[in-house]
C-alpha positions in Angstrom: 0.8 -0.7 -5.9 3.8 -2.8 -5.0 4.2 -4.2 -1.4 7.2 -6.0 0.1 6.5 -9.2 -1.8 5.3 -7.9 -5.2 2.1 -6.5 -6.8 -1.1 -7.8 -5.1 -3.7 -9.0 -7.6 -6.3 -9.8 -5.0 -6.4 -11.3 -1.5 -3.9 -14.2 -1.3 -2.5 -13.7 -4.9 0.6 -11.6 -5.7 2.6 -11.1 -8.9 6.3 -11.0 -8.3 9.4 -10.4 -10.5 11.4 -13.5 -11.4 14.4 -14.3 -13.6 14.1 -17.2 -16.1 17.4 -19.0 -16.5 16.0 -21.5 -18.9 16.5 -24.5 -16.7 14.9 -22.9 -13.6 13.1 -19.7 -12.5 14.1 -17.7 -9.4 12.5 -14.8 -7.7 14.3 -11.5 -8.1 16.0 -10.3 -4.8 14.3 -7.1 -3.6 17.5 -5.1 -3.7 18.6 -6.1 -7.2 16.7 -3.5 -9.2 18.4 -0.7 -7.3 21.8 -2.3 -8.0 20.9 -2.3 -11.7 19.8 1.3 -11.6 16.2 0.4 -12.5 13.0 0.7 -10.6 10.8 -2.2 -9.6 7.9 -0.7 -11.6 10.1 -0.4 -14.7 11.2 -4.0 -14.4 7.6 -5.1 -13.8 6.5 -3.4 -17.1 9.4 -5.1 -18.9 8.4 -8.5 -17.3 4.8 -8.1 -18.4 6.0 -7.4 -22.0 8.0 -10.6 -21.9 5.1 -12.6 -20.5 2.8 -11.2 -23.2 5.2 -12.5 -25.9 5.3 -16.1 -24.6 3.8 -18.9 -26.6 0.6 -20.2 -25.1 -1.7 -23.0 -26.2 -5.4 -22.6 -25.9 -7.6 -25.7 -25.4 -11.4 -26.1 -24.8 -12.4 -28.0 -21.7 -13.4 -31.7 -22.1 -15.9 -31.2 -19.3 -19.5 -31.4 -20.8 -21.5 -28.2 -20.4 -18.5 -26.1 -19.3 -17.9 -23.5 -22.0 -14.4 -22.6 -20.9 -10.9 -22.9 -22.0 -7.4 -23.7 -20.7 -4.2 -21.9 -21.4 -1.3 -24.2 -21.1 2.4 -24.2 -21.9 5.8 -25.7 -20.9 6.5 -22.2 -19.6 6.4 -22.0 -15.7 5.0 -18.5 -15.9 1.7 -19.3 -17.6 -0.3 -18.0 -14.6 1.0 -14.5 -15.5 -1.2 -14.6 -18.5 -4.0 -13.6 -16.1 -2.7 -10.1 -16.7 -3.8 -10.5 -20.3 -7.0 -12.5 -19.9 -9.0 -10.0 -21.8 -6.9 -10.7 -24.9 -7.4 -14.4 -24.5 -11.2 -14.2 -24.0 -11.6 -12.9 -27.6 -14.9 -11.1 -26.8 -16.3 -8.7 -24.3 -17.7 -10.5 -21.3 -19.4 -7.8 -19.1 -19.9 -10.3 -16.2 -16.3 -11.4 -16.4 -15.0 -14.9 -15.9 -14.2 -17.6 -13.4 -10.5 -18.2 -13.3 -8.4 -21.0 -11.7 -4.6 -21.3 -11.5 -4.2 -24.9 -10.4 -0.7 -25.5 -11.6 2.2 -23.2 -12.7 1.6 -24.2 -16.3 -2.2 -24.1 -16.4 -4.8 -21.3 -16.4 -8.5 -22.3 -16.5 -11.1 -19.8 -17.6 -14.9 -20.0 -17.8 -16.6 -16.8 -19.2 -19.8 -15.5 -17.6 -22.8 -13.6 -19.1 -24.8 -10.9 -17.2 -28.5 -11.5 -17.1 -27.9 -15.3 -17.1 -27.7 -15.9 -13.3 -28.9 -19.5 -13.5 -26.5 -20.4 -16.3 -23.6 -18.6 -14.6 -24.3 -20.3 -11.3 -24.5 -23.7 -13.1 -21.1 -22.9 -14.7 -19.7 -21.9 -11.3 -21.0 -25.1 -9.7 -19.4 -27.2 -12.6 -16.2 -25.2 -12.4 -15.7 -25.8 -8.7 -16.0 -29.6 -9.2 -13.7 -29.5 -12.3 -11.0 -27.5 -10.6 -11.2 -29.6 -7.4 -10.9 -32.8 -9.4 -8.1 -31.5 -11.7 -6.1 -30.2 -8.7 -6.4 -33.4 -6.7 -5.7 -35.7 -9.6 -2.6 -33.7 -10.6 -1.4 -33.3 -7.0 -1.7 -37.1 -6.3 1.1 -37.7 -8.8 4.3 -37.2 -6.8 6.3 -35.9 -9.8 3.9 -32.9 -10.1 4.3 -31.7 -6.5 6.4 -28.7 -7.6 3.9 -27.8 -10.3 1.0 -27.1 -7.9 0.0 -23.5 -7.6 -3.5 -22.7 -6.2 -6.6 -24.8 -5.5 -8.7 -21.5 -5.3 -11.0 -19.8 -7.7 -11.0 -16.2 -8.7 -13.5 -13.8 -10.4 -11.9 -11.8 -13.2 -13.7 -8.7 -14.5 -12.3 -5.9 -16.6 -8.7 -6.7 -15.7 -9.3 -7.1 -11.9 -9.3 -10.2 -9.8 -11.3 -11.0 -6.7 -11.0 -14.1 -4.5 -14.0 -16.5 -5.1 -14.3 -18.6 -1.9 -15.4 -22.1 -3.0 -14.8 -25.6 -1.8 -16.0 -29.2 -2.2 -17.1 -30.7 1.1 -19.0 -33.9 2.2 -22.1 -31.7 1.8 -21.3 -30.9 -1.8 -20.0 -27.8 -3.6 -20.0 -24.6 -1.5 -19.4 -21.1 -2.9 -19.6 -17.6 -1.5 -19.5 -15.2 -4.5 -18.5 -11.6 -3.7 -21.6 -9.3 -3.5 -20.3 -7.4 -6.6 -20.3 -10.6 -8.6 -23.9 -11.5 -7.7 -25.1 -8.0 -8.6 -23.5 -8.3 -12.1 -24.8 -11.8 -12.7 -28.3 -10.8 -11.6 -28.4 -7.6 -13.6 -30.6 -7.4 -16.7 -28.6 -7.8 -19.9 -27.7 -4.5 -21.6 -30.1 -3.6 -24.5 -28.5 -2.3 -27.6 -29.5 1.3 -28.5 -31.0 2.1 -31.9 -30.7 5.5 -33.4 -33.1 6.8 -36.0 
């Protein structure tokens, strides 16, 4: 459901309509759809179709022990690929994935497995450090200041996002996973059914 700024994905993260002029991208004024005789929802569906068709490069992380991937592009709307993350994962991940959107042209994703709480928590721990270092290194270069997007992590599952509060402090990496995430990670893996 749309609010005054756009379509909320989760706490602190909103998808909004924008116009791509090629040399720059600008947000769509709230009254413009009505002037065009179109609804916001109609334009949102059209925008998502446009985003889905964008060229995106997929790369594995260079971080040892982190079985994730990065979506990157020269396109300033790469973060909108989060709407199609299920397509990019390439397999069903019942526990979802950890997602980061550190820059406008980068989406980081680390798939999780249910029934593997220890492995998932180790990946979460490694991801916090990786995103923190990536964000800080990129942000320290003055020419990239306009590229920075979000230092936060998110939990993606079945097309929905939830904020994943995490930080790196002097005491180390600190994370407070949502209760629903912990339940999924601690659940026993699904057993395949066999019919006679």
